[in-house]
C-alpha positions in Angstrom: 127.4 121.2 112.6 124.9 121.2 109.8 121.6 119.5 110.5 120.6 116.6 108.4 117.6 117.2 106.2 115.1 114.6 107.2 113.3 115.1 103.8 116.5 114.1 101.9 115.7 112.2 98.7 118.2 110.0 96.9 119.4 110.8 93.3 117.4 108.9 90.8 119.4 107.2 88.1 116.6 105.0 86.5 117.4 101.8 88.3 115.9 102.4 91.7 112.2 101.9 92.7 110.6 104.8 90.9 107.4 104.7 92.8 109.2 105.1 96.1 111.5 107.9 94.8 108.5 109.7 93.2 106.6 109.7 96.4 109.6 111.0 98.4 110.2 113.6 95.7 106.6 114.8 95.7 106.6 115.1 99.5 109.7 117.2 99.4 108.5 119.5 96.6 105.1 119.9 98.4 106.9 120.8 101.7 108.7 123.6 99.7 105.5 124.9 98.1 106.1 123.6 94.6 103.3 121.0 94.2 101.2 123.1 91.8 104.0 122.9 89.2 103.8 119.1 89.3 100.1 119.1 88.7 100.0 121.5 85.8 102.2 123.6 83.5 101.4 126.6 85.5 103.5 129.1 83.5 101.5 128.3 80.4 98.1 128.8 82.1 96.3 131.9 80.9 96.2 134.9 83.3 92.7 136.0 84.3 91.7 139.1 82.2 90.0 140.8 85.1 93.2 141.3 87.1 95.0 144.6 87.2 98.4 144.8 85.5 100.1 144.9 88.9 98.2 141.7 90.0 99.0 140.0 86.7 102.7 140.7 87.3 102.4 139.4 90.8 100.7 136.3 89.7 103.3 135.7 87.1 106.1 136.0 89.6 104.4 133.6 92.0 104.0 131.0 89.2 107.6 131.4 88.2 108.7 131.0 91.8 106.6 127.8 92.2 107.9 126.5 88.9 111.5 127.2 89.9 111.1 125.4 93.2 109.7 122.3 91.6 112.0 122.2 88.6 115.2 122.9 90.6 114.3 120.1 93.1 113.7 117.6 90.3 116.9 118.4 88.4 118.9 118.3 91.6 117.7 114.7 92.2 118.3 113.3 88.8 121.5 111.5 87.9 123.7 112.8 85.0 122.9 109.8 82.9 119.3 111.1 82.3 120.6 114.6 81.8 119.1 114.9 78.3 115.6 114.2 79.6 115.6 117.2 81.9 116.8 119.9 79.5 114.4 122.6 78.5 111.4 121.0 80.1 109.0 122.5 82.6 108.6 120.8 85.9 105.2 119.4 84.9 106.6 118.1 81.6 109.6 116.5 83.3 107.5 115.0 86.0 105.1 113.5 83.4 107.9 112.2 81.3 109.6 110.5 84.2 106.3 108.7 85.1 105.9 107.6 81.5 109.4 106.2 81.3 109.8 104.6 84.7 106.4 103.8 86.2 105.7 100.1 86.3 102.4 98.4 86.9 102.8 96.6 90.3 100.6 95.6 93.2 100.5 99.1 94.5 99.2 100.4 91.1 96.5 97.7 91.1 95.4 98.5 94.6 95.3 102.2 93.7 93.1 101.4 90.7 90.6 99.5 92.8 90.6 101.8 95.8 87.4 103.4 94.6 85.8 99.9 94.5 87.1 98.5 97.8 84.2 99.9 99.8 81.9 100.8 97.0 79.2 98.3 97.8 76.7 100.2 100.0 75.9 98.7 103.4 72.3 97.9 102.3 73.1 96.6 98.8 71.9 93.0 98.2 72.4 92.7 94.4 75.8 91.1 94.3 75.4 90.1 90.6 75.2 93.7 89.6 78.2 94.6 91.8 80.3 91.8 90.2 79.3 93.2 86.8 80.6 96.6 87.8 83.8 95.1 89.2 84.4 93.2 86.0 83.8 96.3 83.9 86.5 98.1 85.8 88.7 95.0 85.6 88.6 95.0 81.8 90.3 98.4 81.8 93.4 97.1 83.5 96.6 96.5 81.5 96.6 93.2 79.6 99.8 92.0 81.4 97.8 91.9 84.6 95.2 89.5 83.4 97.0 86.6 85.0 96.8 88.1 88.5 93.7 86.0 89.2 94.1 85.5 92.9 94.8 89.2 93.5 91.6 90.1 91.6 89.7 87.6 93.7 91.1 89.1 96.9 90.2 92.6 95.8 86.7 91.5 94.9 86.2 89.9 98.3 87.6 93.0 100.0 85.0 95.1 98.3 81.9 93.3 99.8 79.7 94.6 102.5 78.6 92.9 105.7 75.7 91.1 104.0 78.4 89.0 102.2 80.5 88.4 105.3 79.9 84.6 105.0 81.4 84.6 101.5 84.5 86.5 102.7 84.9 84.2 105.7 84.7 81.1 103.6 87.5 82.2 101.3 89.4 83.8 104.2 90.2 80.4 105.5 91.9 79.4 102.2 95.2 80.4 100.7 95.0 82.8 97.8 96.4 80.0 95.5 93.4 77.8 96.5 90.7 79.8 94.8 90.2 82.0 91.7 88.2 85.0 90.7 85.6 82.7 89.2 85.3 80.8 92.5 84.7 84.1 94.3 82.2 85.3 91.7 80.2 82.0 91.9 80.0 82.2 95.7 78.9 85.9 95.6 76.3 85.1 92.9 74.8 82.3 95.2 74.7 84.6 98.1 73.2 87.3 96.0 70.4 85.1 94.8 69.5 84.2 98.4 69.6 87.9 99.5 67.5 89.0 96.5 65.0 86.3 97.3 64.8 87.4 100.9 64.4 91.0 99.8 61.5 90.1 97.6 59.8 88.2 100.4 60.4 91.1 102.7 59.0 93.6 100.2 55.9 91.5 99.4 54.9 89.9 102.7 52.5 91.6 105.2 54.2 93.4 108.0 53.0 90.9 110.7 53.7 87.7 108.8 56.2 85.1 109.8 57.8 85.3 106.3 58.6 89.0 106.9 60.1 88.3 110.3 62.3 85.5 108.9 63.4 87.6 105.9 64.7 90.2 108.2 67.5 87.8 109.2 68.8 87.2 105.7 
């Protein structure tokens, strides 16, 4: 009896969840050694001039093999109704075109965009105003149709804070997402930032033995 392939991927016809299908497809192609062909048009990449002719031929064969793996897997998992899309395209070009046609901006995409910000605030950072400014700069780069996802932005902003802002996160954590906005979160962070910056100034300027310095350490 034939063994079932645990990496089996469904045929994509354009109506399924593309993000899920693409992730499964990438995992399958990676397991077969074809990932490089999804990340670049490897057969069009220049061959290093310092290689011997034999090594150049070997490298070309390796690239063609990787390209063949990736493209064959992609074509095998596309439905006939998108047949025209897959003709005469490299694996990289086909993969890129599929993403352009079927990717949608959803929660997963937003979270991915902000992944670099989620823990970007250093553990000793106190200037929350600057941090919010950086966050908003990145936010401005998001697609226009996401501008109404106010509560999500607020949640992502709160998730990005360090322990010095734990009181802010705790305050909003007791509320439902629909009960506060990004502006509310920004305002609370700014107030906490002003207090922390003031404490930092006191700590920097006070003599080491002063009561002010001792109190400021608890900010």
